RODO-2510 file (C-alpha; in nm, 4 decimals, decimal comma):
residues 483
     n   res          X          Y          Z
     1     x    -2,8953     0,8477    -3,7192
     2     x    -3,1073     0,7119    -3,4800
     3     x    -3,1290     0,8121    -3,1191
     4     x    -3,4327     0,6914    -2,9384
     5     x    -3,7042     0,4892    -2,9493
     6     x    -4,0819     0,4370    -2,7990
     7     x    -4,2618     0,0959    -2,8938
     8     x    -4,5823     0,2595    -2,9203
     9     x    -4,8190     0,2315    -3,2383
    10     x    -4,9391     0,5712    -3,1282
    11     x    -4,9275     0,9910    -3,2844
    12     x    -4,7317     1,2089    -3,0801
    13     x    -4,6231     1,5499    -3,0449
    14     x    -4,3367     1,7546    -2,8871
    15     x    -4,3051     1,9827    -2,5511
    16     x    -4,3314     2,3510    -2,6415
    17     x    -4,0152     2,5119    -2,7589
    18     x    -3,9564     2,7058    -2,4615
    19     x    -4,0196     2,3927    -2,1995
    20     x    -3,7067     2,2053    -2,0684
    21     x    -3,6076     1,9117    -2,0089
    22     x    -3,7845     1,7967    -2,3699
    23     x    -4,0765     1,5796    -2,3687
    24     x    -4,2617     1,3762    -2,6206
    25     x    -4,6447     1,3189    -2,5267
    26     x    -4,7938     1,0333    -2,7614
    27     x    -5,1825     0,9257    -2,8003
    28     x    -5,2860     0,5915    -2,9108
    29     x    -5,3350     0,5983    -3,2704
    30     x    -5,6814     0,5326    -3,4077
    31     x    -5,7378     0,2283    -3,7064
    32     x    -5,4323     0,0353    -3,5969
    33     x    -5,3355    -0,2367    -3,3736
    34     x    -4,9973    -0,3102    -3,2148
    35     x    -4,8788    -0,6624    -3,1742
    36     x    -5,0443    -0,7316    -2,8390
    37     x    -5,3681    -0,6544    -3,0332
    38     x    -5,4671    -0,3970    -2,7201
    39     x    -5,7828    -0,2213    -2,7378
    40     x    -5,6835     0,0122    -2,4500
    41     x    -5,6120     0,3940    -2,5316
    42     x    -5,3755     0,6121    -2,3167
    43     x    -5,1610     0,9690    -2,3251
    44     x    -4,8316     0,9509    -2,2430
    45     x    -4,5480     1,1869    -2,1326
    46     x    -4,1729     1,0373    -2,2132
    47     x    -3,8595     1,2354    -2,0894
    48     x    -3,6012     1,2612    -2,3922
    49     x    -3,2780     1,1937    -2,2266
    50     x    -2,9960     1,2294    -2,4995
    51     x    -2,7340     1,2280    -2,1961
    52     x    -2,7979     0,8881    -2,1633
    53     x    -2,6278     0,6345    -2,4692
    54     x    -2,9263     0,3780    -2,4331
    55     x    -3,2868     0,3946    -2,7163
    56     x    -3,4949     0,3614    -2,4389
    57     x    -3,6735     0,6985    -2,3039
    58     x    -3,7877     0,7209    -1,9301
    59     x    -4,1925     0,7384    -1,9341
    60     x    -4,3018     1,0097    -1,6775
    61     x    -4,6686     0,9344    -1,6543
    62     x    -4,9659     0,7397    -1,8088
    63     x    -5,3286     0,8787    -1,8469
    64     x    -5,6260     0,6389    -1,9921
    65     x    -5,8217     0,7511    -2,1921
    66     x    -6,2040     0,6560    -2,3575
    67     x    -6,0705     0,6752    -2,7377
    68     x    -5,8045     0,6640    -2,9559
    69     x    -5,6107     0,9160    -3,1424
    70     x    -5,6123     1,0783    -3,5280
    71     x    -5,4110     1,3872    -3,3895
    72     x    -5,2005     1,5218    -3,0946
    73     x    -5,0632     1,8767    -3,0578
    74     x    -4,9210     2,0564    -2,7342
    75     x    -4,9124     2,3874    -2,7147
    76     x    -4,8407     2,6682    -2,4902
    77     x    -5,1090     2,8459    -2,3187
    78     x    -5,1275     3,1446    -2,1093
    79     x    -5,0644     3,1261    -1,7150
    80     x    -4,9220     2,7938    -1,7424
    81     x    -4,5714     2,6784    -1,7455
    82     x    -4,5974     2,3446    -1,9633
    83     x    -4,9100     2,4132    -2,1510
    84     x    -5,1872     2,2162    -2,2965
    85     x    -5,1931     1,8589    -2,4683
    86     x    -5,5074     1,8299    -2,7219
    87     x    -5,6446     1,5009    -2,8983
    88     x    -5,8113     1,4421    -3,1479
    89     x    -6,0471     1,1532    -3,1272
    90     x    -6,1801     0,8813    -3,2905
    91     x    -6,5018     0,9221    -3,1683
    92     x    -6,5295     1,2898    -3,2174
    93     x    -6,4222     1,4060    -2,9162
    94     x    -6,1989     1,6149    -2,8999
    95     x    -5,9705     1,6026    -2,5501
    96     x    -5,7384     1,8816    -2,3636
    97     x    -5,5338     1,8068    -2,0431
    98     x    -5,3137     2,0226    -1,8357
    99     x    -4,9756     1,9162    -1,8943
   100     x    -4,8397     2,0612    -1,5907
   101     x    -5,0684     1,8030    -1,4125
   102     x    -4,9576     1,5316    -1,6097
   103     x    -4,6047     1,5942    -1,5258
   104     x    -4,7274     1,6084    -1,1121
   105     x    -4,9828     1,2759    -1,1257
   106     x    -5,2410     1,4787    -1,0754
   107     x    -5,6103     1,2216    -1,1506
   108     x    -5,7970     1,4973    -1,2741
   109     x    -5,5401     1,6545    -1,5748
   110     x    -5,8336     1,6510    -1,7992
   111     x    -5,9181     1,9589    -1,8543
   112     x    -6,2048     1,9642    -2,1475
   113     x    -6,3732     1,7456    -2,3586
   114     x    -6,5038     1,9110    -2,6815
   115     x    -6,8310     1,6600    -2,8493
   116     x    -6,9424     1,9356    -3,1283
   117     x    -6,7888     1,7154    -3,3962
   118     x    -6,9830     1,4317    -3,5875
   119     x    -6,7159     1,2824    -3,6771
   120     x    -6,3553     1,1697    -3,6480
   121     x    -6,0805     1,4374    -3,5611
   122     x    -5,8209     1,4023    -3,8077
   123     x    -5,7157     1,7458    -3,8413
   124     x    -5,5767     1,9764    -3,5292
   125     x    -5,3586     2,3022    -3,4854
   126     x    -5,2931     2,5511    -3,2577
   127     x    -5,2946     2,9593    -3,3010
   128     x    -4,8966     3,0244    -3,3172
   129     x    -4,9973     3,4170    -3,2558
   130     x    -5,2514     3,3088    -3,0073
   131     x    -5,2348     2,9641    -2,8441
   132     x    -5,5663     2,9494    -2,7061
   133     x    -5,6789     2,9284    -3,0648
   134     x    -5,7709     2,6208    -3,1918
   135     x    -5,8462     2,4874    -3,5034
   136     x    -6,0279     2,1480    -3,5429
   137     x    -6,0917     1,9669    -3,8814
   138     x    -6,3683     1,6097    -3,8909
   139     x    -6,5936     1,4453    -4,1450
   140     x    -6,8682     1,6125    -4,3352
   141     x    -6,6390     1,9748    -4,4107
   142     x    -6,6817     2,0217    -4,0314
   143     x    -6,4171     2,2858    -3,9250
   144     x    -6,4441     2,4845    -3,5463
   145     x    -6,1859     2,7151    -3,4357
   146     x    -6,2069     2,7179    -3,0459
   147     x    -6,1380     2,9375    -2,8308
   148     x    -5,9749     2,6911    -2,5137
   149     x    -6,0435     3,0135    -2,2354
   150     x    -6,3887     2,9909    -2,3000
   151     x    -6,4658     2,6567    -2,5260
   152     x    -6,8014     2,5966    -2,4788
   153     x    -6,9249     2,7361    -2,8291
   154     x    -6,7257     2,7164    -3,1494
   155     x    -6,7008     2,9625    -3,4463
   156     x    -6,6870     2,8574    -3,8238
   157     x    -6,4669     3,0195    -4,0650
   158     x    -6,7897     3,0479    -4,2817
   159     x    -7,0103     2,8234    -4,4961
   160     x    -6,9113     2,4632    -4,5209
   161     x    -6,7411     2,4127    -4,8349
   162     x    -6,9022     2,1831    -5,1107
   163     x    -6,8759     1,9062    -5,1975
   164     x    -6,9075     1,8153    -4,8263
   165     x    -6,5564     1,6308    -4,7622
   166     x    -6,3165     1,5290    -4,5191
   167     x    -6,0906     1,7644    -4,3164
   168     x    -5,7857     1,5928    -4,4036
   169     x    -5,5133     1,8494    -4,2830
   170     x    -5,5467     2,2006    -4,0845
   171     x    -5,2502     2,4995    -4,0881
   172     x    -5,2525     2,8384    -3,9362
   173     x    -5,0101     3,0544    -4,1504
   174     x    -4,7173     3,1104    -3,9715
   175     x    -4,7139     3,5145    -4,0844
   176     x    -5,0890     3,6018    -4,0577
   177     x    -5,2458     3,5295    -3,7454
   178     x    -5,6311     3,5351    -3,9079
   179     x    -5,5336     3,3287    -4,1733
   180     x    -5,5734     2,9442    -4,2165
   181     x    -5,5420     2,6840    -4,4716
   182     x    -5,7163     2,3819    -4,5001
   183     x    -5,7283     2,0129    -4,7006
   184     x    -6,0572     1,8182    -4,8574
   185     x    -5,9963     1,5193    -5,0946
   186     x    -5,9891     1,6946    -5,4194
   187     x    -5,8670     2,0892    -5,3066
   188     x    -5,7067     2,3087    -5,0897
   189     x    -5,9209     2,6468    -4,9549
   190     x    -5,7297     2,9112    -4,7414
   191     x    -5,9766     3,0772    -4,5055
   192     x    -6,0025     3,4041    -4,3856
   193     x    -6,1327     3,4509    -4,0359
   194     x    -6,1870     3,8288    -4,0165
   195     x    -6,3939     3,7888    -4,3344
   196     x    -6,5655     3,4453    -4,2076
   197     x    -6,5278     3,3252    -4,5905
   198     x    -6,2553     3,1445    -4,8070
   199     x    -6,0575     3,3938    -5,0061
   200     x    -5,9013     3,1260    -5,2306
   201     x    -5,9478     2,7330    -5,3764
   202     x    -5,6082     2,5987    -5,4966
   203     x    -5,5866     2,3256    -5,7293
   204     x    -5,4019     2,2285    -5,9972
   205     x    -5,5808     2,1134    -6,2876
   206     x    -5,3192     2,0214    -6,5136
   207     x    -5,2276     1,7148    -6,2506
   208     x    -5,5042     1,6428    -6,0598
   209     x    -5,2950     1,5917    -5,7851
   210     x    -5,5342     1,4969    -5,4541
   211     x    -5,3512     1,6743    -5,1913
   212     x    -5,3879     1,5752    -4,8477
   213     x    -5,1628     1,7885    -4,6502
   214     x    -5,0738     2,1531    -4,6095
   215     x    -4,7818     2,3179    -4,4704
   216     x    -4,7084     2,6877    -4,4812
   217     x    -4,3822     2,8795    -4,5497
   218     x    -4,2445     3,0124    -4,1791
   219     x    -4,1086     3,3198    -4,3287
   220     x    -4,2954     3,4369    -4,6862
   221     x    -4,7007     3,4270    -4,5736
   222     x    -4,8008     3,3810    -4,9074
   223     x    -4,6200     3,0630    -5,0006
   224     x    -4,7156     2,6916    -4,9276
   225     x    -4,6670     2,3642    -4,9678
   226     x    -4,8848     2,0671    -5,0844
   227     x    -4,8445     1,7231    -5,1023
   228     x    -5,0173     1,3434    -5,2437
   229     x    -5,0900     1,0777    -5,0998
   230     x    -5,1895     0,9443    -5,4092
   231     x    -4,9298     0,6347    -5,5226
   232     x    -5,0019     0,7795    -5,8938
   233     x    -4,8785     1,1317    -5,7982
   234     x    -4,6405     1,1139    -5,5441
   235     x    -4,5454     1,4856    -5,5224
   236     x    -4,5196     1,7667    -5,3246
   237     x    -4,6136     2,1611    -5,4836
   238     x    -4,5030     2,4379    -5,3690
   239     x    -4,7475     2,7198    -5,4069
   240     x    -4,7454     3,1178    -5,4137
   241     x    -5,1188     3,2427    -5,3297
   242     x    -5,0327     3,5664    -5,5380
   243     x    -5,0180     3,3691    -5,8835
   244     x    -5,1951     3,0314    -5,7712
   245     x    -5,3014     2,9285    -6,1555
   246     x    -5,0510     2,6705    -6,1112
   247     x    -4,7298     2,5937    -5,8639
   248     x    -4,3966     2,7595    -5,8315
   249     x    -4,2143     2,3999    -5,8363
   250     x    -4,2629     2,0330    -5,7933
   251     x    -4,0660     1,8255    -5,5671
   252     x    -4,0378     1,4894    -5,7229
   253     x    -3,8393     1,1863    -5,5700
   254     x    -4,0717     0,9777    -5,3426
   255     x    -4,1927     0,6305    -5,5393
   256     x    -4,5331     0,6060    -5,3487
   257     x    -4,8051     0,8674    -5,1696
   258     x    -4,6858     1,0881    -4,9197
   259     x    -4,8182     1,0462    -4,5540
   260     x    -4,6944     1,3797    -4,3734
   261     x    -4,4866     1,6344    -4,4074
   262     x    -4,3380     1,9233    -4,1918
   263     x    -4,1482     2,2472    -4,2674
   264     x    -3,9152     2,3452    -4,0565
   265     x    -3,9485     2,6937    -3,8415
   266     x    -3,6469     2,7263    -3,7857
   267     x    -3,4455     2,7089    -4,1280
   268     x    -3,7110     2,7854    -4,4072
   269     x    -3,4256     2,5640    -4,6434
   270     x    -3,5487     2,2286    -4,4644
   271     x    -3,8813     2,0288    -4,5292
   272     x    -3,9112     1,6885    -4,4600
   273     x    -4,1822     1,4452    -4,5755
   274     x    -4,2040     1,0223    -4,5381
   275     x    -4,4214     0,8620    -4,7655
   276     x    -4,5257     0,4582    -4,8494
   277     x    -4,2133     0,3682    -5,0240
   278     x    -4,0649     0,3969    -4,6439
   279     x    -3,8208     0,6609    -4,6910
   280     x    -3,8048     1,0222    -4,5009
   281     x    -3,6464     1,3076    -4,7303
   282     x    -3,5299     1,6131    -4,6325
   283     x    -3,5482     1,9084    -4,9492
   284     x    -3,4851     2,2238    -4,9733
   285     x    -3,7957     2,3889    -5,1198
   286     x    -3,6228     2,6947    -5,2195
   287     x    -3,3708     2,5476    -5,4259
   288     x    -3,4344     2,5912    -5,8385
   289     x    -3,2633     2,2454    -5,8615
   290     x    -3,5336     2,0443    -6,1102
   291     x    -3,7629     1,8064    -5,9801
   292     x    -3,6450     1,9225    -5,6033
   293     x    -3,3151     1,9081    -5,3970
   294     x    -3,3422     1,6753    -5,1214
   295     x    -3,0488     1,7571    -4,8972
   296     x    -3,0789     1,4187    -4,6567
   297     x    -3,2615     1,0421    -4,7227
   298     x    -3,3133     0,8289    -4,4971
   299     x    -3,4401     0,4498    -4,4942
   300     x    -3,6925     0,3346    -4,2409
   301     x    -3,6368    -0,0147    -4,2841
   302     x    -3,9194    -0,0947    -4,5112
   303     x    -4,1759     0,0438    -4,3036
   304     x    -4,4624     0,3516    -4,3414
   305     x    -4,4316     0,6391    -4,1497
   306     x    -4,7421     0,7970    -4,1116
   307     x    -4,6697     1,1543    -3,9215
   308     x    -4,2960     1,3186    -3,8949
   309     x    -4,2029     1,6421    -3,7226
   310     x    -3,9666     1,8555    -3,6029
   311     x    -3,8110     1,8939    -3,2310
   312     x    -3,9186     2,2864    -3,1841
   313     x    -3,6366     2,3370    -2,9047
   314     x    -3,3400     2,1180    -3,0713
   315     x    -3,4180     2,1340    -3,4278
   316     x    -3,1225     1,9153    -3,4759
   317     x    -3,3905     1,5934    -3,3538
   318     x    -3,6645     1,4889    -3,5648
   319     x    -3,9524     1,2034    -3,5243
   320     x    -4,1318     0,9580    -3,7574
   321     x    -4,4125     0,7577    -3,6216
   322     x    -4,4462     0,4522    -3,8243
   323     x    -4,7406     0,1585    -3,8274
   324     x    -4,4895    -0,0729    -3,6960
   325     x    -4,5397     0,0418    -3,3393
   326     x    -4,1905     0,2285    -3,3152
   327     x    -4,1800     0,5930    -3,2627
   328     x    -3,8350     0,7307    -3,3842
   329     x    -3,5968     0,9749    -3,2966
   330     x    -3,3365     1,0877    -3,5520
   331     x    -3,0281     1,3208    -3,5277
   332     x    -2,9789     1,4802    -3,8342
   333     x    -2,5903     1,5849    -3,7144
   334     x    -2,5234     1,2177    -3,6916
   335     x    -2,4408     0,9987    -3,4460
   336     x    -2,6743     0,7316    -3,2869
   337     x    -2,7808     0,4190    -3,2646
   338     x    -2,8087     0,1962    -3,6231
   339     x    -3,1586     0,0781    -3,7653
   340     x    -3,2588    -0,2940    -3,6990
   341     x    -3,5718    -0,5162    -3,8679
   342     x    -3,7948    -0,5310    -3,6044
   343     x    -4,0404    -0,9021    -3,5612
   344     x    -4,2301    -0,7763    -3,3533
   345     x    -4,5623    -0,9306    -3,4962
   346     x    -4,3740    -1,2523    -3,5571
   347     x    -4,2874    -1,2860    -3,1993
   348     x    -4,6523    -1,1874    -3,1068
   349     x    -4,7655    -1,5052    -3,2423
   350     x    -4,4833    -1,7361    -3,2009
   351     x    -4,4057    -1,9947    -3,4030
   352     x    -4,3294    -2,3852    -3,4055
   353     x    -4,0432    -2,4766    -3,3081
   354     x    -3,9897    -2,7650    -3,5110
   355     x    -4,1235    -2,5474    -3,7820
   356     x    -3,9539    -2,3661    -4,0862
   357     x    -3,7871    -2,0798    -3,9650
   358     x    -3,8676    -1,7649    -4,1457
   359     x    -3,6946    -1,6412    -4,4182
   360     x    -3,4437    -1,3821    -4,2887
   361     x    -3,3582    -1,1420    -4,6108
   362     x    -2,9896    -1,0198    -4,5737
   363     x    -2,9922    -0,6791    -4,4134
   364     x    -2,7000    -0,4334    -4,5017
   365     x    -2,6606    -0,1183    -4,2859
   366     x    -2,7186     0,2042    -4,5117
   367     x    -2,4303     0,4756    -4,4777
   368     x    -2,6700     0,8427    -4,4031
   369     x    -2,4880     1,1099    -4,5088
   370     x    -2,5028     1,4257    -4,3490
   371     x    -2,6807     1,7163    -4,4208
   372     x    -2,5168     1,8791    -4,7455
   373     x    -2,5326     2,2443    -4,5566
   374     x    -2,5114     2,3305    -4,1880
   375     x    -2,8853     2,4651    -4,0494
   376     x    -2,9706     2,8008    -4,0531
   377     x    -2,9668     2,7255    -3,6396
   378     x    -2,5703     2,6665    -3,5909
   379     x    -2,4647     2,8573    -3,9329
   380     x    -2,2035     3,1372    -3,7782
   381     x    -2,4251     3,4726    -3,9196
   382     x    -2,1175     3,7156    -3,8993
   383     x    -1,7151     3,6098    -3,8460
   384     x    -1,4035     3,8253    -3,8723
   385     x    -1,0532     3,7140    -3,8564
   386     x    -0,6869     3,8938    -3,9038
   387     x    -0,4077     3,7835    -4,1437
   388     x    -0,0570     3,8910    -4,1860
   389     x     0,0766     4,2189    -4,3251
   390     x    -0,2538     4,3948    -4,1758
   391     x    -0,5534     4,2397    -4,3582
   392     x    -0,8742     4,1431    -4,2104
   393     x    -1,1307     3,8860    -4,3662
   394     x    -1,4595     3,8820    -4,2720
   395     x    -1,8176     3,8159    -4,3618
   396     x    -2,2268     3,8349    -4,2552
   397     x    -2,5038     3,8014    -4,4047
   398     x    -2,7494     4,0479    -4,6415
   399     x    -3,1059     4,0682    -4,5904
   400     x    -3,1945     4,0383    -4,9513
   401     x    -3,4498     4,2754    -5,1197
   402     x    -3,7494     4,0379    -5,1637
   403     x    -3,8510     3,7247    -5,0084
   404     x    -3,6538     3,3584    -5,1890
   405     x    -3,4396     3,5963    -5,3527
   406     x    -3,0953     3,4233    -5,3466
   407     x    -2,8135     3,6489    -5,1688
   408     x    -2,4667     3,5488    -5,2202
   409     x    -2,2351     3,5389    -4,9314
   410     x    -1,9250     3,7216    -5,0116
   411     x    -1,6200     3,6940    -4,8153
   412     x    -1,4512     4,0318    -4,7581
   413     x    -1,0710     4,0641    -4,7614
   414     x    -1,0162     4,4547    -4,5964
   415     x    -0,6478     4,6293    -4,5445
   416     x    -0,5951     4,7737    -4,2034
   417     x    -0,4515     5,0704    -4,2259
   418     x    -0,2090     5,1672    -3,9183
   419     x    -0,2166     5,4971    -3,7860
   420     x     0,1529     5,5895    -3,7447
   421     x     0,1505     5,8910    -3,4797
   422     x    -0,0616     5,5897    -3,2346
   423     x     0,2626     5,3574    -3,3067
   424     x     0,4951     5,6327    -3,1976
   425     x     0,3381     5,7043    -2,9141
   426     x     0,2930     5,3765    -2,7639
   427     x     0,6389     5,2871    -2,8629
   428     x     0,7763     5,6066    -2,6468
   429     x     0,5827     5,5035    -2,3941
   430     x     0,6815     5,1082    -2,3547
   431     x     1,0669     5,2085    -2,3776
   432     x     1,0083     5,4785    -2,1282
   433     x     0,8322     5,1991    -1,9262
   434     x     1,1668     4,9849    -1,9746
   435     x     1,4194     5,2164    -1,8646
   436     x     1,2063     5,2926    -1,5574
   437     x     1,1916     5,7117    -1,7121
   438     x     0,8218     5,7911    -1,6358
   439     x     0,8782     6,0778    -1,5236
   440     x     1,1154     6,2375    -1,7849
   441     x     0,8092     6,0669    -2,0215
   442     x     0,5082     6,2689    -1,8234
   443     x     0,7471     6,5854    -1,8365
   444     x     0,7764     6,5632    -2,1883
   445     x     0,3896     6,5460    -2,2443
   446     x     0,3652     6,8493    -1,9769
   447     x     0,6197     7,0398    -2,1888
   448     x     0,3333     6,9639    -2,5036
   449     x     0,0149     7,0069    -2,3435
   450     x    -0,2148     7,2129    -2,5582
   451     x    -0,4036     7,3009    -2,2881
   452     x    -0,4621     7,3372    -1,8934
   453     x    -0,6510     6,9942    -1,9064
   454     x    -0,3480     6,7950    -2,0522
   455     x    -0,1142     6,9842    -1,8715
   456     x    -0,2641     6,9126    -1,5191
   457     x    -0,3616     6,5508    -1,5571
   458     x    -0,0001     6,4962    -1,6416
   459     x     0,0769     6,6680    -1,3570
   460     x    -0,0999     6,4491    -1,1536
   461     x    -0,0210     6,1577    -1,3300
   462     x     0,3684     6,2629    -1,2402
   463     x     0,3108     6,2873    -0,8862
   464     x     0,1048     5,9680    -0,7904
   465     x     0,4318     5,7696    -0,9805
   466     x     0,6380     5,9312    -0,7224
   467     x     0,7799     5,6969    -0,4454
   468     x     0,6306     5,9153    -0,1802
   469     x     0,2526     5,9181    -0,2765
   470     x     0,1782     6,0622     0,0254
   471     x     0,3797     6,3804    -0,0051
   472     x     0,3296     6,3502    -0,4294
   473     x    -0,0649     6,4199    -0,3357
   474     x    -0,0606     6,6760    -0,1059
   475     x     0,2273     6,8570    -0,2972
   476     x     0,0212     6,8456    -0,5623
   477     x    -0,3387     7,0116    -0,3739
   478     x    -0,0801     7,2293    -0,2994
   479     x    -0,0136     7,3620    -0,6132
   480     x    -0,3987     7,3735    -0,6836
   481     x    -0,4467     7,5841    -0,4268
   482     x    -0,1894     7,8071    -0,5543
   483     x    -0,3222     7,8168    -0,8931
***
């Protein structure tokens, strides 16, 4: 359900996982107009205040920009507390902002402006292993790798891929730091930066889908997802580069083209997608259900969402940016506020108070079912409980021998064997304490001692339990001297 909302037609990025409190950065979306027809552009920071039961998010700071943005990313950076916010501009520039300075409302928060691209920068991604490495993509098959610590001259992963096309998406591999995936209008190319050359081109010769988006598996280095924006083939393909002749599986549930896709880094069984059918779907891409298993289905009230993301610190929260001028935050765990239709465009144009009223389509609140199974980050990895008759019930997680191999979760019932001797000794001690015969109990232990150490220990215990402890201690030390 919906928990927060920002009235902006903008791209957005979450603050890094180690940053608290949680912030949302927004950059005015390129090639879009809101209901006010404003032509200004800005980078803004909002605070995620889940403690307040309202849809509003407090605006922390605003920084004006000379360009609108196709993509916004927020990553960690060495020697900074809040990292950097990077925007890919429609004029071919890349804006790098210091998040620390933005939060401090410093006027010089723009750290760098990179202008080597010749066209609009629509693809950005930060390396998860080296956050100072930024991959950017633009028109004419331009892919640059920037070192943000010395961003004067970028490197290229190799020769430009032909034919020259616009870079739609870039994504670093989540397990191997020198592998970069890229999507063009008709194919996906995977690059090896150690060799500065492409190592494989992924395309489906049978369905001939136009892959726009790429998302790497969080745990399996050779697996990725490709999605299509084409309304005739609105599918997500799961590929394994070791067997790249055809996709492993195809996820089919969208009715129109897919505009955004995000794989949860905390649970590989959760993959988000949104499309032109005004729906947000959460898949289990590792399921063997034919045509894919949808574990969560959320309608967005007839508005297309062009961006969907997981919150890194709290993956129970997801965000979507839509063309109707809203950035909406949802909770997968339930709760929140019902979705209501928006009339911002109609209100902006105004209307004749004596004219006919706009037709109101009856809207029935749709019941959103929760996730079909608990996500990995709240699932108990191990647990045990005692039962009647000396039984112990337990379960745990077993690591599969091969990646993506399904491992059944077993519940083990064990019979606890009682140690009779221990129970007898415990009962004797309890009876001696209850009867006030502790000295007699110690005397019995002294008589049954097997060595000098045990005998000395029980002698000591017998003496300190007497009423006159001072006299007992002196007697004990006299006995030690005589021995």
